[in-house]
C-alpha positions as CSV (number, residue, x, y, z in Angstrom):
1,M,-179.5,-121.9,-192.8
2,V,-178.5,-119.2,-190.2
3,L,-177.5,-116.7,-192.9
4,E,-180.9,-117.3,-194.6
5,H,-182.7,-116.6,-191.4
6,I,-180.7,-113.4,-190.8
7,M,-181.2,-112.2,-194.3
8,G,-185.0,-112.9,-194.1
9,S,-185.3,-111.1,-190.8
10,S,-183.3,-108.1,-191.9
11,I,-185.1,-107.8,-195.3
12,T,-188.5,-108.1,-193.6
13,L,-187.4,-105.3,-191.2
14,V,-186.3,-103.1,-194.1
15,I,-189.6,-103.8,-196.0
16,H,-191.7,-102.7,-192.9
17,L,-189.5,-99.6,-192.6
18,L,-190.0,-98.7,-196.2
19,E,-193.8,-99.3,-195.9
20,A,-193.9,-97.1,-192.8
21,M,-191.9,-94.3,-194.5
22,G,-194.4,-94.4,-197.4
23,T,-197.3,-94.3,-195.0
24,F,-195.8,-91.4,-193.0
25,I,-195.2,-89.4,-196.2
26,I,-198.8,-89.9,-197.3
27,I,-200.1,-88.8,-193.9
28,F,-197.8,-85.8,-193.7
29,G,-198.4,-84.7,-197.3
30,A,-202.2,-85.1,-197.0
31,G,-202.2,-83.1,-193.7
32,K,-200.0,-80.4,-195.2
33,A,-202.2,-80.1,-198.3
34,F,-205.4,-80.0,-196.2
35,F,-203.9,-77.3,-193.9
36,N,-202.9,-75.2,-197.0
37,Y,-206.4,-75.8,-198.5
38,L,-208.1,-74.5,-195.3
39,K,-205.7,-71.6,-195.1
40,A,-206.4,-70.6,-198.8
41,A,-210.2,-71.2,-198.4
42,T,-210.5,-68.8,-195.5
43,K,-209.0,-65.9,-197.5
44,A,-211.9,-63.9,-198.7
45,E,-210.0,-62.2,-201.5
46,E,-208.8,-65.4,-203.1
47,K,-211.5,-66.7,-205.5
48,L,-209.7,-69.9,-206.6
49,I,-207.8,-72.4,-204.5
50,N,-204.1,-72.4,-205.4
51,P,-203.3,-75.3,-207.8
52,S,-199.9,-75.8,-206.1
53,I,-201.7,-77.5,-203.2
54,K,-202.7,-80.2,-205.6
55,I,-199.3,-80.5,-207.1
56,D,-197.7,-80.7,-203.6
57,L,-200.1,-83.5,-202.6
58,A,-199.4,-85.4,-205.9
59,N,-195.7,-85.1,-205.2
60,A,-196.1,-86.5,-201.7
61,L,-198.2,-89.4,-203.1
62,A,-195.6,-90.1,-205.8
63,L,-192.8,-90.2,-203.3
64,A,-194.7,-92.4,-200.9
65,L,-195.5,-94.8,-203.8
66,E,-191.8,-95.0,-204.6
67,F,-191.0,-96.1,-201.0
68,K,-193.8,-98.6,-201.0
69,L,-192.7,-99.9,-204.4
70,G,-189.2,-100.3,-203.0
71,G,-190.7,-102.5,-200.2
72,E,-192.6,-104.6,-202.7
73,I,-189.5,-105.1,-204.8
74,L,-187.6,-106.3,-201.7
75,K,-190.4,-108.7,-201.0
76,T,-189.4,-110.6,-204.2
77,V,-186.3,-111.8,-202.3
78,I,-188.3,-113.6,-199.7
79,V,-191.1,-114.9,-201.8
80,R,-191.4,-118.7,-201.5
81,T,-194.2,-119.8,-203.9
82,L,-195.2,-118.9,-207.4
83,D,-198.7,-117.8,-206.1
84,E,-197.0,-115.3,-203.9
85,M,-195.0,-114.1,-206.8
86,Y,-198.1,-113.6,-209.0
87,I,-199.7,-111.5,-206.2
88,L,-196.6,-109.5,-205.7
89,A,-196.2,-108.9,-209.4
90,S,-199.7,-107.6,-209.7
91,I,-199.2,-105.3,-206.7
92,V,-195.9,-104.0,-208.2
93,A,-197.6,-103.4,-211.6
94,L,-200.5,-101.6,-210.0
95,R,-198.2,-99.3,-207.9
96,A,-196.0,-98.6,-211.0
97,I,-199.1,-97.6,-213.0
98,L,-200.3,-95.4,-210.1
99,T,-196.8,-93.8,-210.0
100,F,-196.9,-93.2,-213.7
101,V,-200.4,-91.6,-213.6
102,I,-199.5,-89.4,-210.7
103,H,-196.3,-88.2,-212.4
104,W,-198.4,-87.5,-215.6
105,E,-200.9,-85.5,-213.4
106,I,-198.0,-83.5,-211.8
107,K,-196.6,-82.6,-215.2
108,S,-200.0,-81.5,-216.6
109,E,-200.9,-79.5,-213.4
110,T,-197.5,-77.8,-213.4
111,K,-197.9,-76.7,-217.0
112,E,-201.4,-75.5,-216.3
113,H,-200.3,-73.7,-213.2
114,A,-197.4,-72.0,-215.0
115,A,-199.7,-70.9,-217.8
116,L,-202.2,-69.4,-215.3
117,E,-199.4,-67.5,-213.6
118,K,-198.2,-66.2,-216.9
119,I,-201.7,-65.0,-217.8
120,A,-202.1,-63.4,-214.3
121,K,-198.8,-61.5,-214.7
122,Q,-199.8,-60.2,-218.1
123,M,-203.1,-58.9,-216.7
124,D,-201.3,-57.0,-213.9
């Protein structure tokens, strides 16, 4: 009984820590991307916004989702009812799908960015 209480409390603490880490990464990544966007938008000679800003933001979101997904997986240890498990399973599935989509977006943006840089180098 005591061990169960200690495990429940410590796992809950770790879950909150993982959720907070994910939230911090989202806030930091979004702030950095916005700052870089403003910096690029104020340059008169630059016609297009650098696509690496979007890639950096997507990487931050993917990393944050991984932390949040870790917290959700740990919640499976302290789930007490089947209804809670259904809700948790749907949240985990949704976050896993979001992570997959973001990784797919990162790959396609990276390929597109590399192709544009290659074209720009050939034109110079």
